[in-house]
N, CA, C and O atoms as a printed pandas DataFrame, in Angstrom:
     atom_number atom_name residue_name chain_id  residue_number  x_coord  y_coord  z_coord
0              1         N          MET        A               1    4.035  -19.399   27.946
1              2        CA          MET        A               1    4.968  -18.478   27.453
2              3         C          MET        A               1    4.300  -17.545   26.439
3              4         O          MET        A               1    3.701  -18.009   25.468
4              5         N          SER        A               2    4.401  -16.221   26.666
5              6        CA          SER        A               2    3.796  -15.300   25.697
6              7         C          SER        A               2    4.810  -14.953   24.626
7              8         O          SER        A               2    6.016  -14.939   24.870
8              9         N          ARG        A               3    4.312  -14.678   23.458
9             10        CA          ARG        A               3    5.131  -14.289   22.351
10            11         C          ARG        A               3    4.967  -12.832   22.046
11            12         O          ARG        A               3    3.835  -12.351   22.003
12            13         N          ASP        A               4    6.009  -12.119   21.835
13            14        CA          ASP        A               4    5.963  -10.710   21.484
14            15         C          ASP        A               4    5.205  -10.522   20.174
15            16         O          ASP        A               4    5.388  -11.293   19.232
16            17         N          TYR        A               5    4.346   -9.489   20.113
17            18        CA          TYR        A               5    3.569   -9.149   18.903
18            19         C          TYR        A               5    4.430   -8.148   18.166
19            20         O          TYR        A               5    4.781   -7.118   18.741
20            21         N          SER        A               6    4.787   -8.407   16.910
21            22        CA          SER        A               6    5.540   -7.543   16.113
22            23         C          SER        A               6    5.162   -7.727   14.650
23            24         O          SER        A               6    5.561   -8.708   14.023
24            25         N          LYS        A               7    4.409   -6.807   14.115
25            26        CA          LYS        A               7    3.885   -6.868   12.754
26            27         C          LYS        A               7    3.939   -5.506   12.077
27            28         O          LYS        A               7    3.867   -4.468   12.735
28            29         N          PHE        A               8    4.068   -5.524   10.748
29            30        CA          PHE        A               8    3.870   -4.264   10.028
30            31         C          PHE        A               8    2.814   -4.470    8.937
31            32         O          PHE        A               8    2.496   -5.611    8.601
32            33         N          LEU        A               9    2.290   -3.434    8.403
33            34        CA          LEU        A               9    1.188   -3.473    7.424
34            35         C          LEU        A               9    1.742   -3.177    6.019
35            36         O          LEU        A               9    2.460   -2.199    5.811
36            37         N          THR        A              10    1.396   -4.026    5.087
37            38        CA          THR        A              10    1.871   -3.814    3.722
38            39         C          THR        A              10    0.648   -3.961    2.756
39            40         O          THR        A              10   -0.402   -4.496    3.110
40            41         N          ALA        A              11    0.855   -3.467    1.564
41            42        CA          ALA        A              11   -0.154   -3.534    0.506
42            43         C          ALA        A              11    0.546   -3.291   -0.850
43            44         O          ALA        A              11    1.773   -3.194   -0.886
44            45         N          ASN        A              12   -0.172   -3.195   -1.915
45            46        CA          ASN        A              12    0.364   -2.768   -3.179
46            47         C          ASN        A              12   -0.321   -1.487   -3.563
47            48         O          ASN        A              12   -1.536   -1.334   -3.436
48            49         N          ASP        A              13    0.513   -0.546   -4.050
49            50        CA          ASP        A              13   -0.016    0.723   -4.603
50            51         C          ASP        A              13   -0.951    0.419   -5.755
51            52         O          ASP        A              13   -0.585   -0.294   -6.689
52            53         N          LEU        A              14   -2.148    0.956   -5.692
53            54        CA          LEU        A              14   -3.129    0.631   -6.740
54            55         C          LEU        A              14   -2.709    1.045   -8.117
55            56         O          LEU        A              14   -2.929    0.301   -9.073
56            57         N          ARG        A              15   -2.103    2.223   -8.260
57            58        CA          ARG        A              15   -1.775    2.678   -9.599
58            59         C          ARG        A              15   -0.487    2.133  -10.152
59            60         O          ARG        A              15   -0.402    1.818  -11.339
60            61         N          LEU        A              16    0.541    2.015   -9.290
61            62        CA          LEU        A              16    1.882    1.601   -9.799
62            63         C          LEU        A              16    2.182    0.162   -9.527
63            64         O          LEU        A              16    3.049   -0.415  -10.184
64            65         N          GLY        A              17    1.483   -0.465   -8.558
65            66        CA          GLY        A              17    1.708   -1.843   -8.217
66            67         C          GLY        A              17    2.868   -2.022   -7.253
67            68         O          GLY        A              17    3.147   -3.154   -6.860
68            69         N          ASP        A              18    3.568   -0.942   -6.846
69            70        CA          ASP        A              18    4.700   -1.060   -5.949
70            71         C          ASP        A              18    4.242   -1.582   -4.574
71            72         O          ASP        A              18    3.096   -1.362   -4.184
72            73         N          VAL        A              19    5.119   -2.261   -3.850
73            74        CA          VAL        A              19    4.910   -2.645   -2.496
74            75         C          VAL        A              19    4.966   -1.399   -1.633
75            76         O          VAL        A              19    5.915   -0.627   -1.774
76            77         N          VAL        A              20    4.052   -1.166   -0.787
77            78        CA          VAL        A              20    4.034   -0.030    0.157
78            79         C          VAL        A              20    3.835   -0.497    1.553
79            80         O          VAL        A              20    3.328   -1.589    1.810
80            81         N          TYR        A              21    4.259    0.387    2.494
81            82        CA          TYR        A              21    4.190    0.068    3.920
82            83         C          TYR        A              21    3.481    1.200    4.679
83            84         O          TYR        A              21    3.625    2.376    4.345
84            85         N          TRP        A              22    2.739    0.827    5.669
85            86        CA          TRP        A              22    2.020    1.794    6.523
86            87         C          TRP        A              22    3.014    2.497    7.419
87            88         O          TRP        A              22    3.674    1.850    8.231
88            89         N          ALA        A              23    3.137    3.789    7.293
89            90        CA          ALA        A              23    4.129    4.590    8.135
90            91         C          ALA        A              23    3.435    5.133    9.391
91            92         O          ALA        A              23    2.211    5.110    9.527
92            93         N          ALA        A              24    4.259    5.605   10.267
93            94        CA          ALA        A              24    3.777    6.157   11.569
94            95         C          ALA        A              24    2.853    7.329   11.378
95            96         O          ALA        A              24    1.959    7.539   12.198
96            97         N          ASP        A              25    3.035    8.120   10.300
97            98        CA          ASP        A              25    2.180    9.290   10.039
98            99         C          ASP        A              25    0.953    8.902    9.226
99           100         O          ASP        A              25    0.315    9.756    8.610
100          101         N          GLN        A              26    0.630    7.649    9.223
101          102        CA          GLN        A              26   -0.557    7.123    8.564
102          103         C          GLN        A              26   -0.640    7.417    7.030
103          104         O          GLN        A              26   -1.693    7.758    6.492
104          105         N          ARG        A              27    0.517    7.264    6.380
105          106        CA          ARG        A              27    0.595    7.402    4.948
106          107         C          ARG        A              27    1.257    6.102    4.452
107          108         O          ARG        A              27    1.801    5.327    5.239
108          109         N          TRP        A              28    1.197    5.885    3.137
109          110        CA          TRP        A              28    1.849    4.720    2.540
110          111         C          TRP        A              28    3.239    5.143    2.080
111          112         O          TRP        A              28    3.397    6.168    1.416
112          113         N          ALA        A              29    4.250    4.345    2.438
113          114        CA          ALA        A              29    5.648    4.657    2.086
114          115         C          ALA        A              29    6.142    3.486    1.278
115          116         O          ALA        A              29    5.706    2.352    1.474
116          117         N          ARG        A              30    7.070    3.768    0.355
117          118        CA          ARG        A              30    7.694    2.741   -0.477
118          119         C          ARG        A              30    8.931    2.141    0.135
119          120         O          ARG        A              30    9.441    1.138   -0.364
120          121         N          ASP        A              31    9.418    2.715    1.180
121          122        CA          ASP        A              31   10.625    2.270    1.875
122          123         C          ASP        A              31   10.279    1.565    3.175
123          124         O          ASP        A              31    9.621    2.164    4.024
124          125         N          ILE        A              32   10.691    0.325    3.367
125          126        CA          ILE        A              32   10.338   -0.440    4.514
126          127         C          ILE        A              32   10.847    0.188    5.843
127          128         O          ILE        A              32   10.293   -0.041    6.918
128          129         N          THR        A              33   11.905    0.973    5.712
129          130        CA          THR        A              33   12.412    1.637    6.962
130          131         C          THR        A              33   11.428    2.652    7.533
131          132         O          THR        A              33   11.547    3.057    8.689
132          133         N          ASP        A              34   10.423    3.075    6.692
133          134        CA          ASP        A              34    9.414    3.981    7.150
134          135         C          ASP        A              34    8.238    3.250    7.792
135          136         O          ASP        A              34    7.368    3.892    8.380
136          137         N          ALA        A              35    8.193    1.897    7.690
137          138        CA          ALA        A              35    7.048    1.126    8.228
138          139         C          ALA        A              35    7.011    1.162    9.737
139          140         O          ALA        A              35    8.017    1.018   10.432
140          141         N          VAL        A              36    5.786    1.366   10.206
141          142        CA          VAL        A              36    5.579    1.320   11.703
142          143         C          VAL        A              36    5.396   -0.155   12.081
143          144         O          VAL        A              36    4.679   -0.888   11.401
144          145         N          VAL        A              37    6.029   -0.572   13.139
145          146        CA          VAL        A              37    5.893   -1.920   13.664
146          147         C          VAL        A              37    4.932   -1.882   14.802
147          148         O          VAL        A              37    5.156   -1.157   15.771
148          149         N          PHE        A              38    3.858   -2.643   14.722
149          150        CA          PHE        A              38    2.832   -2.686   15.712
150          151         C          PHE        A              38    3.225   -3.678   16.802
151          152         O          PHE        A              38    3.704   -4.772   16.503
152          153         N          SER        A              39    3.026   -3.301   18.064
153          154        CA          SER        A              39    3.366   -4.151   19.169
154          155         C          SER        A              39    2.187   -4.804   19.832
155          156         O          SER        A              39    2.348   -5.567   20.784
156          157         N          ASP        A              40    0.938   -4.501   19.317
157          158        CA          ASP        A              40   -0.243   -5.107   19.867
158          159         C          ASP        A              40   -1.220   -5.313   18.706
159          160         O          ASP        A              40   -1.227   -4.601   17.702
160          161         N          SER        A              41   -2.023   -6.317   18.917
161          162        CA          SER        A              41   -2.988   -6.679   17.837
162          163         C          SER        A              41   -4.105   -5.708   17.672
163          164         O          SER        A              41   -4.573   -5.556   16.544
164          165         N          ALA        A              42   -4.593   -5.019   18.702
165          166        CA          ALA        A              42   -5.649   -4.064   18.528
166          167         C          ALA        A              42   -5.258   -2.877   17.584
167          168         O          ALA        A              42   -6.001   -2.475   16.689
168          169         N          THR        A              43   -4.079   -2.374   17.852
169          170        CA          THR        A              43   -3.585   -1.246   17.043
170          171         C          THR        A              43   -3.348   -1.677   15.591
171          172         O          THR        A              43   -3.670   -0.955   14.647
172          173         N          ALA        A              44   -2.768   -2.895   15.443
173          174        CA          ALA        A              44   -2.517   -3.411   14.083
174          175         C          ALA        A              44   -3.843   -3.625   13.326
175          176         O          ALA        A              44   -3.955   -3.291   12.147
176          177         N          GLU        A              45   -4.825   -4.179   14.016
177          178        CA          GLU        A              45   -6.095   -4.489   13.345
178          179         C          GLU        A              45   -6.809   -3.179   13.016
179          180         O          GLU        A              45   -7.503   -3.128   12.001
180          181         N          ALA        A              46   -6.678   -2.112   13.819
181          182        CA          ALA        A              46   -7.292   -0.774   13.498
182          183         C          ALA        A              46   -6.601   -0.244   12.257
183          184         O          ALA        A              46   -7.268    0.277   11.363
184          185         N          ALA        A              47   -5.297   -0.361   12.176
185          186        CA          ALA        A              47   -4.607    0.144   10.966
186          187         C          ALA        A              47   -4.986   -0.665    9.725
187          188         O          ALA        A              47   -5.141   -0.103    8.641
188          189         N          LEU        A              48   -5.132   -1.943    9.877
189          190        CA          LEU        A              48   -5.569   -2.785    8.776
190          191         C          LEU        A              48   -6.978   -2.410    8.308
191          192         O          LEU        A              48   -7.246   -2.415    7.106
192          193         N          ALA        A              49   -7.844   -2.099    9.201
193          194        CA          ALA        A              49   -9.181   -1.647    8.783
194          195         C          ALA        A              49   -9.125   -0.308    8.087
195          196         O          ALA        A              49   -9.862   -0.088    7.126
196          197         N          ALA        A              50   -8.265    0.600    8.545
197          198        CA          ALA        A              50   -8.108    1.826    7.847
198          199         C          ALA        A              50   -7.478    1.667    6.490
199          200         O          ALA        A              50   -7.773    2.441    5.579
200          201         N          ALA        A              51   -6.624    0.691    6.331
201          202        CA          ALA        A              51   -6.019    0.413    5.006
202          203         C          ALA        A              51   -7.116   -0.106    4.031
203          204         O          ALA        A              51   -7.179    0.316    2.877
204          205         N          PHE        A              52   -7.963   -1.017    4.518
205          206        CA          PHE        A              52   -9.001   -1.525    3.661
206          207         C          PHE        A              52   -9.950   -0.411    3.202
207          208         O          PHE        A              52  -10.548   -0.510    2.131
208          209         N          ALA        A              53  -10.090    0.653    4.012
209          210        CA          ALA        A              53  -10.948    1.779    3.630
210          211         C          ALA        A              53  -10.317    2.646    2.577
211          212         O          ALA        A              53  -10.984    3.515    2.017
212          213         N          GLN        A              54   -9.027    2.433    2.285
213          214        CA          GLN        A              54   -8.327    3.206    1.303
214          215         C          GLN        A              54   -8.213    2.419   -0.036
215          216         O          GLN        A              54   -7.144    2.391   -0.647
216          217         N          SER        A              55   -9.263    1.818   -0.457
217          218        CA          SER        A              55   -9.252    1.039   -1.713
218          219         C          SER        A              55   -8.960    1.864   -2.959
219          220         O          SER        A              55   -8.696    1.307   -4.024
220          221         N          ASP        A              56   -9.005    3.146   -2.837
221          222        CA          ASP        A              56   -8.631    4.090   -3.964
222          223         C          ASP        A              56   -7.170    4.273   -4.042
223          224         O          ASP        A              56   -6.678    4.841   -5.017
224          225         N          LEU        A              57   -6.384    3.785   -2.988
225          226        CA          LEU        A              57   -4.973    3.989   -3.015
226          227         C          LEU        A              57   -4.178    2.679   -3.047
227          228         O          LEU        A              57   -3.128    2.594   -3.685
228          229         N          VAL        A              58   -4.680    1.690   -2.370
229          230        CA          VAL        A              58   -3.981    0.409   -2.221
230          231         C          VAL        A              58   -4.848   -0.787   -2.494
231          232         O          VAL        A              58   -6.075   -0.681   -2.485
232          233         N          VAL        A              59   -4.263   -1.875   -2.725
233          234        CA          VAL        A              59   -4.961   -3.196   -2.918
234          235         C          VAL        A              59   -4.241   -4.215   -2.052
235          236         O          VAL        A              59   -3.021   -4.181   -1.895
236          237         N          GLY        A              60   -5.026   -5.113   -1.501
237          238        CA          GLY        A              60   -4.505   -6.298   -0.791
238          239         C          GLY        A              60   -3.738   -6.001    0.447
239          240         O          GLY        A              60   -2.674   -6.590    0.639
240          241         N          PRO        A              61   -4.212   -5.097    1.342
241          242        CA          PRO        A              61   -3.437   -4.849    2.544
242          243         C          PRO        A              61   -3.465   -6.084    3.499
243          244         O          PRO        A              61   -4.468   -6.791    3.586
244          245         N          TYR        A              62   -2.356   -6.310    4.190
245          246        CA          TYR        A              62   -2.279   -7.378    5.203
246          247         C          TYR        A              62   -1.125   -7.172    6.148
247          248         O          TYR        A              62   -0.179   -6.435    5.870
248          249         N          LEU        A              63   -1.231   -7.849    7.279
249          250        CA          LEU        A              63   -0.208   -7.701    8.349
250          251         C          LEU        A              63    0.886   -8.794    8.137
251          252         O          LEU        A              63    0.602   -9.930    7.759
252          253         N          VAL        A              64    2.121   -8.386    8.397
253          254        CA          VAL        A              64    3.269   -9.281    8.203
254          255         C          VAL        A              64    4.055   -9.381    9.449
255          256         O          VAL        A              64    4.254   -8.381   10.139
256          257         N          ASP        A              65    4.525  -10.588    9.777
257          258        CA          ASP        A              65    5.419  -10.770   10.952
258          259         C          ASP        A              65    6.685  -10.030   10.630
259          260         O          ASP        A              65    7.245  -10.115    9.537
260          261         N          ALA        A              66    7.139   -9.250   11.704
261          262        CA          ALA        A              66    8.344   -8.412   11.530
262          263         C          ALA        A              66    9.463   -8.840   12.523
263          264         O          ALA        A              66    9.226   -9.439   13.573
264          265         N          ILE        A              67   10.656   -8.493   12.116
265          266        CA          ILE        A              67   11.836   -8.603   13.024
266          267         C          ILE        A              67   12.456   -7.228   13.007
267          268         O          ILE        A              67   12.235   -6.454   12.077
268          269         N          THR        A              68   13.230   -6.917   14.026
269          270        CA          THR        A              68   13.914   -5.658   14.098
270          271         C          THR        A              68   15.397   -5.905   13.756
271          272         O          THR        A              68   16.031   -6.800   14.315
272          273         N          THR        A              69   15.926   -5.110   12.848
273          274        CA          THR        A              69   17.299   -5.183   12.487
274          275         C          THR        A              69   17.976   -3.859   12.760
275          276         O          THR        A              69   17.323   -2.898   13.166
276          277         N          GLU        A              70   19.308   -3.796   12.536
277          278        CA          GLU        A              70   20.042   -2.558   12.726
278          279         C          GLU        A              70   19.533   -1.429   11.900
279          280         O          GLU        A              70   19.583   -0.268   12.306
280          281         N          THR        A              71   19.018   -1.781   10.681
281          282        CA          THR        A              71   18.531   -0.754    9.746
282          283         C          THR        A              71   17.034   -0.497    9.853
283          284         O          THR        A              71   16.485    0.301    9.094
284          285         N          GLY        A              72   16.383   -1.157   10.775
285          286        CA          GLY        A              72   14.929   -0.982   10.926
286          287         C          GLY        A              72   14.190   -2.256   10.762
287          288         O          GLY        A              72   14.776   -3.337   10.821
288          289         N          PRO        A              73   12.817   -2.143   10.540
289          290        CA          PRO        A              73   12.022   -3.339   10.420
290          291         C          PRO        A              73   12.365   -4.144    9.152
291          292         O          PRO        A              73   12.803   -3.621    8.127
292          293         N          ALA        A              74   12.133   -5.440    9.306
293          294        CA          ALA        A              74   12.324   -6.374    8.151
294          295         C          ALA        A              74   11.301   -7.467    8.262
295          296         O          ALA        A              74   10.811   -7.750    9.355
296          297         N          PRO        A              75   10.970   -8.084    7.158
297          298        CA          PRO        A              75    9.966   -9.188    7.247
298          299         C          PRO        A              75   10.634  -10.464    7.883
299          300         O          PRO        A              75   11.814  -10.746    7.678
300          301         N          ALA        A              76    9.858  -11.152    8.607
301          302        CA          ALA        A              76   10.307  -12.395    9.239
302          303         C          ALA        A              76   10.307  -13.537    8.285
303          304         O          ALA        A              76   10.977  -14.536    8.546
304          305         N          HIS        A              77    9.583  -13.454    7.174
305          306        CA          HIS        A              77    9.448  -14.538    6.177
306          307         C          HIS        A              77   10.063  -14.171    4.905
307          308         O          HIS        A              77    9.943  -13.021    4.484
308          309         N          PHE        A              78   10.739  -15.097    4.233
309          310        CA          PHE        A              78   11.373  -14.798    2.985
310          311         C          PHE        A              78   10.512  -14.319    1.855
311          312         O          PHE        A              78   10.968  -13.582    0.981
312          313         N          ARG        A              79    9.236  -14.744    1.869
313          314        CA          ARG        A              79    8.295  -14.332    0.838
314          315         C          ARG        A              79    8.201  -12.810    0.796
315          316         O          ARG        A              79    8.180  -12.226   -0.287
316          317         N          GLU        A              80    8.145  -12.183    1.914
317          318        CA          GLU        A              80    7.993  -10.713    1.964
318          319         C          GLU        A              80    9.290  -10.039    1.522
319          320         O          GLU        A              80    9.248   -8.921    1.010
320          321         N          GLY        A              81   10.417  -10.674    1.702
321          322        CA          GLY        A              81   11.688  -10.189    1.226
322          323         C          GLY        A              81   11.615  -10.165   -0.356
323          324         O          GLY        A              81   12.092   -9.209   -0.967
324          325         N          PHE        A              82   11.060  -11.145   -0.966
325          326        CA          PHE        A              82   10.937  -11.170   -2.386
326          327         C          PHE        A              82   10.035  -10.030   -2.878
327          328         O          PHE        A              82   10.358   -9.379   -3.872
328          329         N          ARG        A              83    8.915   -9.784   -2.200
329          330        CA          ARG        A              83    8.021   -8.698   -2.519
330          331         C          ARG        A              83    8.701   -7.365   -2.381
331          332         O          ARG        A              83    8.455   -6.459   -3.177
332          333         N          MET        A              84    9.561   -7.223   -1.378
333          334        CA          MET        A              84   10.217   -5.970   -1.106
334          335         C          MET        A              84   11.179   -5.613   -2.260
335          336         O          MET        A              84   11.298   -4.444   -2.628
336          337         N          ARG        A              85   11.862   -6.625   -2.827
337          338        CA          ARG        A              85   12.847   -6.400   -3.883
338          339         C          ARG        A              85   12.215   -6.255   -5.281
339          340         O          ARG        A              85   12.882   -5.771   -6.195
340          341         N          GLY        A              86   10.988   -6.648   -5.462
341          342        CA          GLY        A              86   10.335   -6.522   -6.713
342          343         C          GLY        A              86   10.297   -7.876   -7.475
343          344         O          GLY        A              86   10.712   -8.913   -6.959
344          345         N          PRO        A              87    9.801   -7.819   -8.673
345          346        CA          PRO        A              87    9.675   -9.032   -9.485
346          347         C          PRO        A              87   10.994   -9.746   -9.657
347          348         O          PRO        A              87   12.030   -9.091   -9.764
348          349         N          SER        A              88   10.992  -11.075   -9.688
349          350        CA          SER        A              88   12.190  -11.817   -9.731
350          351         C          SER        A              88   12.536  -12.366  -11.118
351          352         O          SER        A              88   13.585  -12.980  -11.312
352          353         N          ASN        A              89   11.618  -12.128  -12.097
353          354        CA          ASN        A              89   11.813  -12.695  -13.429
354          355         C          ASN        A              89   12.743  -11.862  -14.290
355          356         O          ASN        A              89   13.344  -12.429  -15.203
356          357         N          TYR        A              90   12.911  -10.583  -14.080
357          358        CA          TYR        A              90   13.861   -9.788  -14.856
358          359         C          TYR        A              90   14.073   -8.476  -14.078
359          360         O          TYR        A              90   13.174   -8.015  -13.375
360          361         N          PRO        A              91   15.267   -7.884  -14.211
361          362        CA          PRO        A              91   15.492   -6.627  -13.503
362          363         C          PRO        A              91   14.802   -5.423  -14.113
363          364         O          PRO        A              91   14.956   -5.143  -15.302
364          365         N          HIS        A              92   14.060   -4.732  -13.317
365          366        CA          HIS        A              92   13.437   -3.467  -13.678
366          367         C          HIS        A              92   12.996   -2.769  -12.397
367          368         O          HIS        A              92   12.953   -3.399  -11.340
368          369         N          GLY        A              93   12.681   -1.540  -12.466
369          370        CA          GLY        A              93   12.261   -0.820  -11.256
370          371         C          GLY        A              93   13.289   -0.838  -10.158
371          372         O          GLY        A              93   14.427   -0.419  -10.365
372          373         N          LYS        A              94   12.911   -1.316   -8.995
373          374        CA          LYS        A              94   13.843   -1.381   -7.839
374          375         C          LYS        A              94   15.092   -2.153   -8.120
375          376         O          LYS        A              94   16.185   -1.762   -7.711
376          377         N          GLN        A              95   14.930   -3.283   -8.840
377          378        CA          GLN        A              95   16.108   -4.150   -9.119
378          379         C          GLN        A              95   17.080   -3.453  -10.049
379          380         O          GLN        A              95   18.290   -3.519   -9.836
380          381         N          GLU        A              96   16.581   -2.793  -11.062
381          382        CA          GLU        A              96   17.413   -2.082  -12.018
382          383         C          GLU        A              96   18.139   -0.924  -11.324
383          384         O          GLU        A              96   19.314   -0.695  -11.610
384          385         N          GLN        A              97   17.491   -0.203  -10.440
385          386        CA          GLN        A              97   18.114    0.880   -9.695
386          387         C          GLN        A              97   19.206    0.386   -8.801
387          388         O          GLN        A              97   20.224    1.057   -8.632
388          389         N          ALA        A              98   19.023   -0.747   -8.237
389          390        CA          ALA        A              98   20.027   -1.350   -7.322
390          391         C          ALA        A              98   21.312   -1.732   -8.069
391          392         O          ALA        A              98   22.396   -1.689   -7.487
392          393         N          GLN        A              99   21.203   -2.100   -9.336
393          394        CA          GLN        A              99   22.347   -2.525  -10.170
394          395         C          GLN        A              99   23.224   -1.273  -10.599
395          396         O          GLN        A              99   24.430   -1.378  -10.822
396          397         N          GLY        A             100   22.539   -0.107  -10.694
397          398        CA          GLY        A             100   23.189    1.079  -11.256
398          399         C          GLY        A             100   23.989    1.835  -10.311
399          400         O          GLY        A             100   24.580    2.851  -10.675
């Protein structure tokens, strides 16, 4: 039985530390709904190689298992959900904006 390949590319913005996602227009986006979901490993690995070449923009790029939801791509693992929402030790940044 074959398993569908579904991954997106994430990293951290080098200057601000924000979680960013590789978008279809080959830029880094802060909103996960802009993330392109790769359906094959060759395309995903090529994007990952391109991300590593952008060490002046991002740090720690890697591929994440994705699921598709009504609102767009989402991480398949809870760890990535934590990263998406920001630090969990106190509200600031994305968390503070969500409260307001």
